[in-house]
KESESE-864620 format. One line per 10 residues: their letters; for each residue x, z, y of N, C-alpha, C, O. Coordinates in steps of 0.02 Angstrom, whole numbers, plus 50000, padded with zeros to 5 digits. Each point is the difference from the previous one (the first is absolute). Example, Ala and Ser with C-alpha at 12.3 -4.5 7.8 and 13.67 -1.06 7.14 Angstrom:
AS> 50660,50390,49716,49955,50000,50059,50045,50000,50060,50052,50033,49999 ~ 49930,49931,50054,50042,50003,50059,49961,50037,50055,50025,50008,50055
// end
This chain:
MKDISEWESS> 56446,51544,50084,49964,49937,50029,49936,50005,50048,49956,50041,50014 ~ 50061,49899,50001,49944,50005,50052,49958,49958,49971,50016,49958,49958 ~ 49904,50053,50074,49934,50000,49955,49973,49954,50053,50022,50010,50057 ~ 49933,49942,49934,49965,49963,50052,49946,50040,50036,49987,49998,50060 ~ 49974,50049,49881,49957,50031,50017,50020,50041,50091,49976,49992,50057 ~ 50072,50045,49917,50047,50070,50039,49992,49934,50076,49960,50010,50045 ~ 50081,49932,49954,50011,49959,50043,49929,49987,50032,50001,50007,50062 ~ 49948,49979,49915,49922,49956,50004,49976,50080,50047,49951,49995,50037 ~ 50073,50049,49959,49962,50088,50007,50036,49999,50074,49964,50006,50050 ~ 50116,49986,49959,50034,50014,50065,49966,49937,50041,50025,49999,50056
LRTKIDKINS> 49941,49964,49939,49968,49930,50053,49914,50024,49983,49955,49963,50019 ~ 50034,50095,49950,49915,50010,50010,49961,49994,50051,49944,49978,49990 ~ 50073,50038,50068,49959,49976,50045,49995,49938,50028,49947,49981,50025 ~ 50106,49982,49974,49996,49940,50001,49943,49939,49939,49958,49959,50019 ~ 50051,50049,49948,49967,49998,49917,49921,50024,50029,49956,49957,50009 ~ 50035,50090,50000,49947,50028,50025,49943,49938,50051,49941,49984,49994 ~ 50106,49998,50048,49979,49961,50067,50010,49917,49987,49972,49962,50040 ~ 50055,50017,49921,50004,49945,49973,49929,50003,49943,49970,49948,50008 ~ 49992,50099,49934,49951,49988,49976,49941,50016,50049,49943,49981,49987 ~ 50071,50058,50077,49934,49990,50019,49991,49963,50054,49948,49996,50034
RLVDSVKCDQ> 50138,49961,49978,49961,49923,50045,49984,49949,49948,49966,49950,50011 ~ 50063,50069,49925,49966,49923,49940,49944,50017,49987,49985,49963,49953 ~ 49962,50079,50060,49927,50015,49969,49975,49962,50095,49965,49950,50001 ~ 50049,50067,50035,49976,49980,50102,49996,49944,49977,49945,49971,50001 ~ 50118,49997,49971,50029,49919,50010,49930,49943,49964,49990,49948,50031 ~ 49978,50064,49922,49951,49995,49956,49930,50001,50017,49958,49963,49975 ~ 50028,50091,50079,49939,49970,50013,49975,49977,50029,50021,49999,50058 ~ 49922,49968,49928,49962,49941,50010,49926,49998,50010,49982,50059,50003 ~ 49979,49909,50002,49937,50000,50018,49946,49991,49936,49939,50007,49997 ~ 50118,49972,49948,49961,49980,49918,50025,50059,49974,50059,50017,49998
EDLEEMSVYV> 49904,50008,49987,49984,50077,49968,50035,49999,49916,50032,50044,49970 ~ 49950,49895,50013,50034,50006,49933,50068,49968,49996,50024,49997,49944 ~ 50009,49980,50100,50060,49980,50003,50018,50034,50026,50055,49983,49978 ~ 49958,50061,50058,50026,50067,50019,49996,50052,49958,50050,50035,50009 ~ 49904,49996,49937,49999,50017,49954,50067,49999,49952,50037,50046,49982 ~ 49964,49885,50006,50015,49953,49932,50106,50005,50043,50049,50022,49970 ~ 49950,49952,50091,50055,50021,50023,50062,50079,50005,50062,50006,49999 ~ 49874,50046,50006,50003,50063,50001,50046,50027,49928,50053,50030,49989 ~ 49886,49935,49968,50042,50040,49955,50049,49964,49954,50009,50029,49946 ~ 50021,49923,50063,50056,49976,49982,50064,50024,50049,50059,50005,49982
IKAGGKRLRP> 49919,50005,50073,50057,50053,50047,50008,50078,49981,50048,50037,50007 ~ 49872,49977,49961,50010,50079,49985,50018,50007,49911,49986,50051,49968 ~ 50052,49879,49997,50019,50021,49948,50055,50023,50000,50014,50046,49962 ~ 50027,49929,50078,50063,50062,50010,50070,49960,49991,49983,49945,49981 ~ 50071,50056,50023,50069,49984,50015,50042,50031,50030,49986,50052,50029 ~ 50080,49920,49968,50062,50045,50024,49993,49956,50078,50040,50036,50029 ~ 49944,49923,50016,49992,49970,50068,50064,49986,50001,50018,49985,50057 ~ 50039,50014,49891,50050,49987,50034,50037,49935,50056,50052,49995,50032 ~ 49888,49961,49957,49997,49934,50068,50003,50033,50069,50039,49990,50047 ~ 49904,50054,49947,49981,50007,50076,50026,50042,50019,49992,50012,50060
ILTILSYSIA> 50058,50036,49897,50064,50062,50013,50048,49948,50029,50015,49991,50059 ~ 50007,49979,49888,50065,49934,50021,49983,49964,50082,50039,49997,50048 ~ 49906,49984,49949,49977,49969,50065,50036,50069,50081,50043,49999,50043 ~ 49900,50052,49930,49997,50049,50052,50099,50025,50017,50028,49999,50054 ~ 49994,50016,49898,50070,50022,49980,50043,49938,50045,50042,50019,50041 ~ 49953,49946,49954,50038,49936,50037,49991,49986,50062,50041,49979,50040 ~ 49884,50035,49970,49991,49982,50082,50045,50058,50030,50035,49987,50049 ~ 49965,50076,49923,50025,50057,50037,50071,49993,50006,50029,50020,50050 ~ 50004,49950,49898,50072,49986,49995,50031,49938,50037,50058,49992,50019 ~ 49891,49971,49987,50019,49939,50028,49972,49998,50089,50022,49956,50036
GDRPYEEILD> 49942,50083,49984,49980,50012,50073,49993,50076,50026,49975,50005,50056 ~ 50045,50057,49909,50011,50060,50023,49941,50012,50033,50002,50032,50052 ~ 49928,49940,49921,49928,50004,50034,49965,50021,49971,50019,50005,49942 ~ 49912,50021,50069,49967,50072,49974,49970,49949,49932,49997,49939,50012 ~ 49983,50083,49917,49973,49954,49970,49917,49981,49982,49978,49961,49957 ~ 49984,50086,50098,49955,49980,49995,49985,49941,50042,49944,49977,50009 ~ 50113,50001,50016,49988,49908,50029,49977,49965,49954,49949,49967,50009 ~ 50098,50032,49912,49988,49982,49971,49963,49989,49924,50006,49964,49950 ~ 49947,50097,50080,49956,50005,49938,49949,49951,49973,49981,50009,49942 ~ 49984,49920,50104,49978,49961,49989,50035,49961,49943,49978,49999,49942
LAVSTELVHT> 50080,49968,50081,50053,49955,49980,50004,50055,49912,49976,49974,49950 ~ 50048,50080,50045,50023,50023,49945,49921,50008,49956,50004,49992,49939 ~ 49937,50020,50083,49950,49979,49957,49964,49946,49973,49960,49997,49954 ~ 50073,49936,50106,49981,49933,49954,50042,49983,49955,49982,49955,49962 ~ 50087,50076,50028,50043,49974,49951,49966,50042,49930,49999,49973,49944 ~ 49981,50080,50067,49945,50041,49947,49958,49973,49968,49985,50002,49941 ~ 49987,49958,50120,49931,49952,49977,50011,49941,49948,49968,49979,49952 ~ 50089,50003,50079,50008,49948,49943,50032,50012,49966,50007,49951,49964 ~ 50032,50101,50016,50020,50014,49932,49949,50014,49958,50013,49992,49940 ~ 49916,50033,50077,49950,50035,49968,49968,49923,50000,49990,49983,49941
ASLIHDDIID> 49995,49976,50096,49979,49948,49976,50028,49982,49952,49971,50016,49948 ~ 50084,49950,50045,50041,49991,49928,49980,50031,49953,49975,49970,49952 ~ 50030,50088,50049,49994,50036,49939,49902,49988,49961,49981,49986,49943 ~ 49985,50026,50111,49931,49959,49980,49998,49931,49958,49968,49993,49948 ~ 50060,49972,50074,50001,49915,50001,50035,50002,49924,49971,49965,49958 ~ 50080,50067,50023,50063,50012,49933,49930,50050,49960,49979,49983,49945 ~ 49998,50065,50085,49950,50024,49924,49946,49937,49996,49975,50003,49944 ~ 50001,49954,50086,49971,49964,49982,50034,49937,49956,49967,49963,49963 ~ 50086,50033,50046,50025,49943,49952,50031,50024,49943,50009,49960,49954 ~ 50015,50113,50039,50010,50031,49948,49924,50046,49955,50005,50035,49950
NSPTRRGKAT> 49940,49951,50084,49944,50019,49979,50023,50062,49979,49996,50010,49939 ~ 50028,50037,50097,49992,50084,49988,49951,50033,50030,49968,49985,50051 ~ 50030,50070,49906,49951,50049,49985,49994,50061,50069,49952,50014,50036 ~ 50124,50015,49964,50001,50036,50028,50087,49980,50076,50029,49952,50025 ~ 49971,50112,49976,50053,49988,50068,50018,50078,50034,49959,50032,50034 ~ 50106,49990,49952,49990,50076,50020,49955,50058,49983,49994,50051,50035 ~ 49966,49934,49892,49952,50065,49976,49941,49968,50013,49952,50020,49967 ~ 50036,49919,50086,49914,50005,50012,49986,49919,49985,50051,49965,49994 ~ 49895,50008,50000,49987,49939,49978,50014,49949,50059,49991,50013,50059 ~ 50031,49926,49916,50026,49959,50071,49930,49967,50005,49954,49996,49959
LGYKYGIYNA> 50054,49975,50118,49949,49962,50035,49940,49960,49990,49944,49993,50024 ~ 50106,49975,49910,49957,49936,49973,49973,50033,49934,49957,49967,49970 ~ 50060,50084,50007,49960,50037,49952,49924,50048,50021,49946,49994,49972 ~ 50068,50050,50083,49972,50011,50040,49939,49976,50019,49946,50028,49992 ~ 50065,49908,50039,49962,49987,50071,49998,49915,49979,49961,49965,50032 ~ 50070,50011,49930,49983,49934,49954,50062,49960,50042,50025,50021,50052 ~ 49990,49928,49918,50057,49954,50000,49999,49956,50077,50047,49992,50038 ~ 49890,49987,49966,49981,49962,50051,50018,50070,50086,50033,49999,50052 ~ 49936,50033,49925,50004,50056,50045,50078,50033,50035,50016,50017,50057 ~ 50026,49980,49868,50071,49995,50017,50025,49958,50032,50038,50019,50044
IVVGDYLFTK> 49953,49923,49950,50034,49943,50043,49995,50015,50037,50048,50023,50030 ~ 49866,49975,50011,50000,50003,50068,50046,50059,50040,50035,49994,50050 ~ 49952,50057,49915,50055,50073,50038,50075,49992,50024,50027,50014,50053 ~ 50004,49947,49869,50058,49962,50018,50014,49980,50043,50052,50014,50029 ~ 49890,49928,49998,50002,49952,50044,50007,50046,50091,50035,49997,50051 ~ 49907,50043,49921,49985,50025,50078,50043,50047,50014,49989,50034,50050 ~ 50079,49981,49904,50038,50058,50001,50058,49957,50032,50039,50034,50033 ~ 49972,49915,49966,50059,49952,50007,49988,49976,50052,50050,49996,50036 ~ 49883,49976,49996,49972,49996,50065,50015,50051,50048,50019,49990,50058 ~ 49973,50064,49915,49989,50060,50053,50068,50027,50015,50014,50032,50051
AYELASRYGH> 50036,49949,49891,50063,50027,50046,50053,49932,50029,50035,50014,50048 ~ 49969,49930,49928,49999,49974,50063,49979,49993,50061,50040,49980,50043 ~ 49881,50037,49976,49973,50009,50048,50048,50070,50051,50022,49997,50057 ~ 49979,50061,49890,50035,50069,50027,50085,49983,50032,50020,50030,50050 ~ 50026,49917,49912,50058,49969,50006,50009,49971,50058,50051,50008,50033 ~ 49888,49948,49988,49978,49949,50059,50021,50049,50062,50028,49973,50048 ~ 49961,50092,49953,50016,50040,50053,50068,49991,50033,50007,50002,50061 ~ 50037,49990,49899,50080,50010,50017,50008,49941,49998,50057,49992,49976 ~ 49914,49946,50037,50037,49937,50025,49980,49954,49937,49974,50010,49946 ~ 50054,49932,50090,50007,49938,49977,50045,50012,49928,49982,49996,49942
EVSRIMAQGA> 50102,50027,50097,50047,50012,49921,50004,50019,49943,50021,49979,49946 ~ 49935,50096,50093,49978,50054,49943,49952,49973,49947,50007,50007,49940 ~ 49958,49969,50083,49926,49960,49958,50035,49952,49952,49984,50004,49941 ~ 50063,49950,50078,50024,49945,49973,50043,50019,49948,50006,49964,49950 ~ 50030,50096,50057,50036,50042,49951,49956,50018,49941,50000,49984,49940 ~ 49948,50071,50112,49938,50015,49916,49985,49927,49994,50056,50006,49975 ~ 49926,49932,50022,49968,49966,49985,50055,49967,49955,49973,49978,49950 ~ 50091,50012,50050,50034,49981,49946,50038,50044,49954,50046,49983,49964 ~ 49925,50086,50044,50016,50041,49948,49947,49994,49943,50007,50008,49940 ~ 49931,49971,50100,49936,49986,49948,50004,49940,49969,49964,50001,49950
MKMAEGQVLE> 50066,49942,50059,50002,49947,49976,50036,49974,49954,49995,49952,49962 ~ 50071,50117,50052,50055,50012,49933,49968,50037,49948,50026,49981,49947 ~ 49933,50060,50042,49938,50029,49965,49967,49968,49964,49974,50015,49946 ~ 50024,49922,50094,49966,49949,49949,50009,49949,49952,49971,49983,49948 ~ 50083,49995,50087,50062,49963,49976,50039,50049,49927,50012,49973,49946 ~ 50003,50101,50070,50005,50050,49912,49952,49992,50005,49999,49946,50030 ~ 49934,50074,49958,49940,49987,49944,50018,49949,49962,50032,50003,49948 ~ 49940,49935,50087,50012,49948,49972,50072,49979,49936,50012,49990,49941 ~ 50019,50014,50127,50067,50002,49936,49991,50043,49926,50020,49981,49945 ~ 49950,50076,50071,50025,50052,49959,49928,49983,49933,50010,50007,49940
YNNLGNLEMS> 49915,49967,50092,49949,49962,49970,50036,49952,49949,49981,50003,49942 ~ 50060,49962,50073,50016,49926,49980,50062,50020,49919,50020,49963,49955 ~ 49992,50108,50058,50063,50025,49961,49974,50022,49931,50026,50004,49945 ~ 49917,50006,50077,49988,50055,49953,49985,49989,49923,49951,49968,49981 ~ 50086,50054,49986,50010,49989,49915,50052,49951,50024,49975,49945,49985 ~ 50083,50043,50043,50049,49959,50008,50056,50043,49982,50031,50036,50039 ~ 49978,49955,49896,50057,50042,49966,50074,49977,50007,50047,50039,49991 ~ 49959,49899,50024,50050,49967,50025,50020,49989,50075,50043,49965,50026 ~ 49890,50092,50010,50038,50004,50070,50048,50029,50014,50013,50045,49961 ~ 50044,49944,50109,50055,50030,50009,49994,50054,50037,49954,50020,50036
EETYLDIISR> 50105,50006,49950,50024,50064,50071,49982,49984,50082,49965,50035,50037 ~ 50058,49926,49973,50002,49974,50064,49930,49964,50028,49989,49984,50058 ~ 49971,50007,49889,49918,49992,50034,49961,50044,49986,49942,49992,50020 ~ 50071,50061,49946,49976,50088,49998,50014,50008,50079,49960,50002,50046 ~ 50112,50002,49954,50012,50024,50069,49979,49951,50064,50034,50002,50051 ~ 49928,49971,49945,49990,49938,50045,49910,50014,49994,49972,49981,50051 ~ 49992,50043,49908,49945,50020,49992,49980,50090,50031,49955,50025,50033 ~ 50119,50004,49929,49968,50072,50056,50027,50017,50076,49986,50044,50040 ~ 50058,49899,49962,50007,49993,50101,49946,49978,50035,49989,50010,50060 ~ 49971,49950,49890,49955,49969,50057,49934,50050,49980,49967,50022,50047
KTAHLFAVCS> 50021,49991,49909,49950,50067,50000,49970,50052,50017,49944,50022,50012 ~ 50154,50003,49983,49994,50076,50042,50060,50004,50034,50000,50045,50042 ~ 50048,49923,49954,50050,50037,50056,50021,49950,50065,50046,50002,50041 ~ 49892,49948,49947,49997,49979,50094,49939,49998,50041,49980,49971,50050 ~ 49991,50087,49893,49930,50055,50053,50057,50053,50016,50014,49990,50059 ~ 50015,50049,49924,50068,50063,50011,50024,49974,50060,49999,50031,50053 ~ 50029,49900,49938,50045,49984,50074,49937,49974,50039,49981,50057,49985 ~ 49986,49925,50038,49948,49980,50042,49974,50069,50010,49967,49999,50053 ~ 50032,50068,49917,49983,50058,50062,50038,50005,50037,49984,49997,50059 ~ 50099,50016,49920,50050,50012,50028,50028,49954,50056,50045,50018,50038
QGAARAADST> 49920,49910,49965,50009,49952,50034,49967,49983,50067,50017,49974,50054 ~ 49925,50055,49917,49926,50002,50015,50025,50045,50086,50011,49981,50058 ~ 49988,50080,49908,50016,50057,50052,50054,49991,50047,49998,50026,50056 ~ 50063,49931,49920,50057,49994,50039,49982,49972,50054,50008,50028,50055 ~ 49965,49914,49938,49938,49968,50034,49979,50022,50066,50024,49997,50056 ~ 49914,50032,49912,49977,50056,50042,50039,50037,50042,49983,50003,50059 ~ 50051,50019,49927,50051,50038,50027,50055,49995,50061,50029,50040,50036 ~ 49969,49879,49954,50077,49943,50035,50068,50032,49993,50044,50012,50041 ~ 49951,49999,49890,50058,50018,49992,50072,49935,49984,49984,49940,49998 ~ 50084,50079,49992,50041,49974,50005,49981,49917,49938,49947,49992,49969
EKMYDALGKF> 50099,49973,50031,49994,49944,49936,50051,50050,49931,50000,49989,49940 ~ 50035,50062,50097,50027,50055,49949,49972,50038,49977,50016,50018,49943 ~ 49942,50004,50082,49951,50033,49980,49976,49967,49955,50028,49996,49945 ~ 49909,49970,50072,49938,49949,49953,50046,49994,49952,49976,50006,49943 ~ 50113,49977,50062,50011,49947,49933,50007,50048,49945,49989,49982,49942 ~ 50034,50092,50074,50020,50049,49974,49941,50038,49965,50008,50018,49942 ~ 49924,49998,50095,49941,50040,49964,49968,49936,49938,49965,50014,49951 ~ 50062,49901,50070,49956,49966,49963,50038,49996,49942,49971,49976,49952 ~ 50091,50043,50040,50071,49982,49952,49960,50084,49948,49994,49997,49939 ~ 49993,50041,50086,50008,50076,49985,49908,49981,49952,49990,50004,49939
AFNMGMAFQI> 49967,49980,50108,49931,50005,49959,50003,49953,49966,49959,50002,49955 ~ 50083,49937,50045,49972,49949,49939,50035,50013,49928,49975,49979,49947 ~ 50099,50068,50058,50043,50011,49944,49961,50066,49977,49999,50013,49940 ~ 49965,50032,50108,49956,50051,49968,49927,49979,49966,49971,50042,49966 ~ 50012,49917,50040,49946,49964,49974,50014,49974,49949,49960,49998,49953 ~ 50107,49975,50042,50013,49967,49931,50030,50039,49933,49998,49987,49940 ~ 50034,50076,50106,49987,50064,49948,49964,50014,49967,50003,49990,49939 ~ 49930,50049,50105,49963,50018,49990,49941,49930,49950,49951,50018,49968 ~ 50063,49941,50034,49942,49960,49936,50049,50006,49957,50015,50060,50006 ~ 50016,49920,49961,50059,50011,49941,49998,50059,49975,49976,50001,49943
TDDILDIIGD> 50043,50061,50085,49971,50057,49991,49934,50027,49973,49981,50047,49965 ~ 50001,49919,50057,49910,50012,49987,49976,49946,49938,49948,50011,49969 ~ 50097,49924,50014,49998,49979,49930,50032,50024,49948,49983,49990,49942 ~ 50067,50043,50076,50033,50053,49966,49950,50053,49968,49995,50006,49939 ~ 49966,50032,50110,49961,50062,49970,49931,49965,49968,49964,50025,49957 ~ 50029,49926,50068,49929,49950,49947,50008,50011,49916,49952,50002,49962 ~ 50132,50008,50015,50022,49991,49935,50028,50074,50001,49970,50022,49951 ~ 50062,50022,50069,50024,50058,49982,49972,50065,50049,50026,50056,49998 ~ 49921,49928,50040,49966,50049,50036,49971,50054,49962,50006,50004,49939 ~ 49963,50039,50099,49934,50065,49974,49932,49986,50016,49976,50039,50042
EETMGKPVFV> 49997,49929,49944,49919,49986,50015,49978,50067,50043,49977,49999,50058 ~ 50032,50052,49905,49967,50080,50039,50042,49978,50083,49969,49972,50046 ~ 50098,50045,49956,50025,49999,50056,49975,49938,50038,49981,50011,50057 ~ 50018,49940,49924,49987,49928,50040,49905,49992,50024,49965,49972,50042 ~ 50032,50049,49932,49928,50007,49996,49954,49920,49987,49944,49985,50021 ~ 50102,49973,49938,49989,49945,49967,50023,49988,49936,50037,50040,49972 ~ 49938,49891,49993,50022,50001,49945,50064,49951,50006,50021,49966,50046 ~ 50005,50046,49881,50053,49958,50022,50018,49941,49940,49969,50002,49947 ~ 50084,49945,50066,49967,49949,49954,49949,49958,50032,49976,49955,49965 ~ 50006,50052,50090,49961,49946,50027,50028,49932,50014,49962,49953,49986
DIEHSAITLP> 50097,50031,50040,50035,49955,50020,49993,49925,49923,49986,49941,49993 ~ 50032,50109,49975,50008,49951,49943,49946,50004,49964,49996,49955,49958 ~ 49947,50093,50042,49908,49971,49969,50004,49960,50027,50006,49956,49958 ~ 49997,50010,50117,49988,49957,50048,50043,49953,49987,50003,49962,50048 ~ 50043,50018,49896,50058,49939,50030,50057,49983,50043,50035,49951,50013 ~ 49955,50133,50009,50046,49980,50075,50066,50006,49985,49999,50031,49946 ~ 50047,49960,50066,50073,49940,49995,50025,50061,50049,49990,49999,50061 ~ 50047,50059,49903,50048,50043,50044,50076,50020,49985,50014,50007,49941 ~ 50013,49999,50084,50072,50016,49979,50044,50027,49955,50052,49973,49981 ~ 49918,50100,49995,50003,50003,49923,49973,49950,49944,50032,50001,49948
LIHTLSRHDT> 49934,49971,50054,49961,49958,49964,50058,49926,49982,50011,49970,49947 ~ 50014,50021,50119,50042,49942,50020,50077,49993,49978,50030,49950,49979 ~ 50000,50132,50035,50060,50014,49962,50000,49998,49928,50035,49963,49965 ~ 49908,50096,50008,50004,49983,49928,50004,49919,49975,50051,49974,49977 ~ 49902,50003,50030,49989,49931,49964,50050,49939,50025,49989,49942,49981 ~ 50074,50076,50069,50051,49976,50015,50064,50018,49937,50048,49968,49978 ~ 49928,50087,50010,50056,50015,49920,50003,49954,49950,50054,49981,49978 ~ 49892,49998,50001,50021,49960,49946,49987,50000,49937,49989,49953,49961 ~ 50015,50152,50022,50010,50024,49947,49939,50025,49964,49947,49971,49990 ~ 50073,50089,49991,49960,50025,49951,49932,50025,50060,49940,49987,49998
YSEDLLKILK> 50091,50046,50041,49959,50024,50055,49931,49967,50031,49944,50023,50012 ~ 50091,49906,49995,49970,49950,50028,49958,49977,49965,49951,49982,50032 ~ 50045,50005,49886,49972,49973,49955,49934,50040,50003,49944,49981,50015 ~ 50086,50106,49959,49928,50045,49988,49946,49998,50062,49942,50021,49998 ~ 50094,49947,50063,49950,50022,50064,49958,49935,50016,49945,49999,50028 ~ 50102,49935,49945,49936,49964,50002,49956,49988,49932,49955,49959,49999 ~ 50060,50074,49957,49960,49997,49924,49925,50036,50029,49948,49984,49972 ~ 50050,50077,50098,49969,50037,50009,49960,49962,50051,49940,50001,49988 ~ 50077,49970,50059,49980,49953,50042,49978,49961,49986,49948,49992,50033 ~ 50063,49953,49916,49968,49958,49962,49940,50010,49955,49976,49952,49970
DHGHLDGQRE> 50001,50105,50024,49936,50022,49951,49951,50009,50026,49952,50014,49965 ~ 50039,49981,50112,49936,49977,50031,49960,50077,49999,49946,49999,50031 ~ 50070,50058,49943,49957,50044,49980,50007,50040,50063,50034,49983,50048 ~ 49918,50090,49947,50033,50038,50040,50066,50061,49971,50014,50008,49941 ~ 50021,50031,50118,50040,50023,49987,50004,50071,49967,50048,50034,49984 ~ 49889,49975,50010,49994,50067,49963,50047,49996,49931,50009,49948,49968 ~ 50013,50105,50020,50061,50020,49954,50033,49950,49987,50000,49978,49943 ~ 50034,49993,50107,50060,49976,50003,50041,50026,50083,50059,49992,50016 ~ 49894,50036,50016,50047,50024,50068,50066,50054,49997,50049,50002,50037 ~ 49932,50038,49907,50073,50015,49998,50053,49951,49965,50058,50008,50017
KLKQIFLESG> 49931,49950,49943,50056,49946,49978,50018,49958,50069,50054,49976,50017 ~ 49911,50024,50002,50014,49953,50082,50038,50057,50048,50043,49990,50043 ~ 49934,50056,49941,50054,50028,50052,50077,50025,49975,50049,50013,50036 ~ 49943,49990,49881,50072,50002,49987,50051,49941,49989,50062,49999,49999 ~ 49888,49951,49992,50025,49940,50026,50038,49981,50068,50053,49969,50002 ~ 49907,50057,50060,50024,49992,50055,50037,50036,50026,50024,49984,50054 ~ 49997,50089,49909,50061,50037,50017,50060,50003,49976,50052,50011,50031 ~ 49935,49974,49872,50047,49977,49979,50045,49919,50019,50059,49989,49989 ~ 49909,49982,50030,50032,49953,50017,50048,49989,50074,50041,49958,50020 ~ 49930,50099,50003,50041,50013,50069,49975,49979,50064,50022,50018,50054
SIEYSLSMAK> 49917,49932,49933,49952,49974,50047,49979,50047,50056,49999,49992,50061 ~ 49982,50064,49898,49987,50062,50069,50055,50005,50023,50000,49974,50056 ~ 50056,50049,49930,50058,50026,50036,50017,49953,50047,50009,50015,50059 ~ 49998,49899,49909,49997,49932,50044,49973,50002,50059,50033,49993,50052 ~ 49890,50018,49944,49953,50012,50054,50004,50059,50047,49983,50007,50059 ~ 50050,50040,49888,50001,50060,50097,50058,50002,50012,50019,50053,50024 ~ 50035,49892,49965,50052,50004,50042,49976,49952,50033,50018,50013,50058 ~ 49950,49933,49945,49986,49959,50063,49968,50020,50044,50007,49987,50060 ~ 49945,50054,49909,49931,50056,50067,50072,50021,50024,50011,49973,50054 ~ 50046,50067,49923,50009,50028,50043,50074,49968,50036,50038,50028,50040
KYALMSIDAL> 49966,49916,49935,50047,49961,50040,49948,49971,50085,50020,49987,50057 ~ 49925,50013,49919,49967,49961,50081,49986,50069,50023,49986,49994,50059 ~ 50009,50082,49921,49986,50064,50035,50056,50003,50051,49995,50003,50061 ~ 50064,49997,49899,50067,50006,50039,50010,49934,50048,50037,50018,50046 ~ 49950,49929,49959,49982,49951,50055,49965,50023,50043,50034,49994,50051 ~ 49916,50031,49962,49946,50035,50046,50050,50060,50030,50015,50006,50059 ~ 50005,50029,49898,50041,50060,50054,50050,49949,50040,50009,50013,50059 ~ 50021,49935,49915,50076,49978,50026,49969,49945,50083,50026,49977,50051 ~ 49899,50025,49917,49974,49958,50064,49992,50009,50049,50002,49960,50047 ~ 49985,50120,49953,49998,50049,50072,50069,50049,50012,49993,50050,50035
KDTGRSPDLE> 50076,49933,49937,50051,50029,50008,50032,49995,50102,50030,50037,50039 ~ 49950,49917,49961,50007,49989,50090,49971,49985,50050,50008,49964,50049 ~ 49935,50087,49917,49944,49995,50059,49990,50095,50026,49951,50034,50014 ~ 50097,49975,49983,49978,50074,50063,49991,50057,49936,50012,49992,49940 ~ 49965,50058,50090,49974,50074,49947,49921,50027,50053,49994,50002,50061 ~ 49963,50012,49891,49942,50019,50026,49973,50043,49951,50030,50014,49948 ~ 49916,50007,50066,49949,50066,49945,49955,49954,49975,49960,50013,49955 ~ 50048,49898,50094,49942,49994,49945,50039,49954,49958,49984,49985,49943 ~ 50072,49992,50091,50048,49956,49954,50009,50021,49926,49990,49971,49946 ~ 50036,50100,50077,50007,50048,49933,49938,50011,49942,50004,50008,49939
TLMDLSVIVI> 49933,49988,50107,49933,49984,49945,50022,49942,49971,50017,49996,49941 ~ 49984,49969,50089,49980,49912,49974,50051,50000,49948,49978,49993,49943 ~ 50105,50016,50065,50061,50009,49963,49983,50050,49924,50035,50000,49949 ~ 49900,50042,50063,49991,50046,49944,49964,49959,49946,49990,50013,49940 ~ 49994,49942,50093,49957,49944,49942,50043,49968,49952,49978,49991,49944 ~ 50077,49991,50070,50046,49965,49963,50027,50063,49932,50006,49993,49939 ~ 50004,50060,50102,50012,50059,49946,49951,50027,49966,50014,50030,49948 ~ 49941,49967,50067,49943,50018,49938,49998,49927,49963,49984,50006,49941 ~ 50027,49939,50075,50003,49963,49951,50040,50006,49944,49985,50005,49941 ~ 50085,49994,50095,50073,50019,49954,49992,50062,49954,50019,49998,49942
DRISAIA> 49944,50075,50092,49983,50047,49954,49955,49986,49954,49996,50038,49951 ~ 49961,49905,50053,49926,49983,49956,50041,49964,49943,49988,50015,49942 ~ 50054,49945,50070,50046,49962,49939,50049,50056,49990,49974,50040,49962 ~ 50062,49971,50048,50028,50052,49958,49960,50056,49957,50014,50016,49943 ~ 49936,50011,50095,49950,50039,49952,49999,49942,49930,50028,50024,49951 ~ 49955,49934,50043,49960,49946,49936,50055,49990,49976,49995,49998,49939 ~ 50074,49991,50085,50067,49979,49965,49992,50085,49961,50043,50020,49960
// end
């Protein structure tokens, strides 16, 4: 079975260059702003978005990936800025085992750092021309739309699966697509390649987000490095919850009873996990994630073959293996 850590290890040189360029990109005359920006950047992350950008650029134009590093970094800055703002909204004390920016430096500083990273990201993207800048801006707008849609549906136990998919497509999948599409435009690729890479990345983003939502329920905290049941504690509505509630049976009744208790989930987590597993909602959600992962592979079937393409497609295989391991 393929493993994300092995995949990352094969890309270590590229990831190291991304990390170095990330730190360099936020240097400024204001020492406190730079310190806070570097703190949140060094908090970690898989760097999936910049890697997706680099691989897409190499595939689309067969050119040195160093040429696209600034755009790759800009995608990670947008992602990081969105996480800063998410942590503020959720009042989260930690992320990746470290204090969130808001808890360490204060919410007002965190808001400014998030704004700074967004601004820096657009400046970096602008180096690749108007069309790439437009693609990046549209991705950020989709993220904002998804955030508002999610917030306005917090605790909405009647939310539909269609709305859930709309939320994650805007919040997550579109930025994945932006990584590949921006790189393809910068490489002056064909429209066929632009569309194929965009579809691959979008469907990959959908598969990743659904899988993460599943792991928030049945994942291992030590392995993931973060707590589980965060979504439910923040009243976020995810696919397993929607599927269970749609059953209108004993499972949905038991779930509603817990959700409407308005108390902490302490003592109820194993019961919740049992409900989601026995109702078939985890299995259903996994099948949806696998569907999107397979669609991502299918998007690249007519794009030829190259080492970078194989590395990119390995991402889909990793998600499928991850799903199989959970199932």
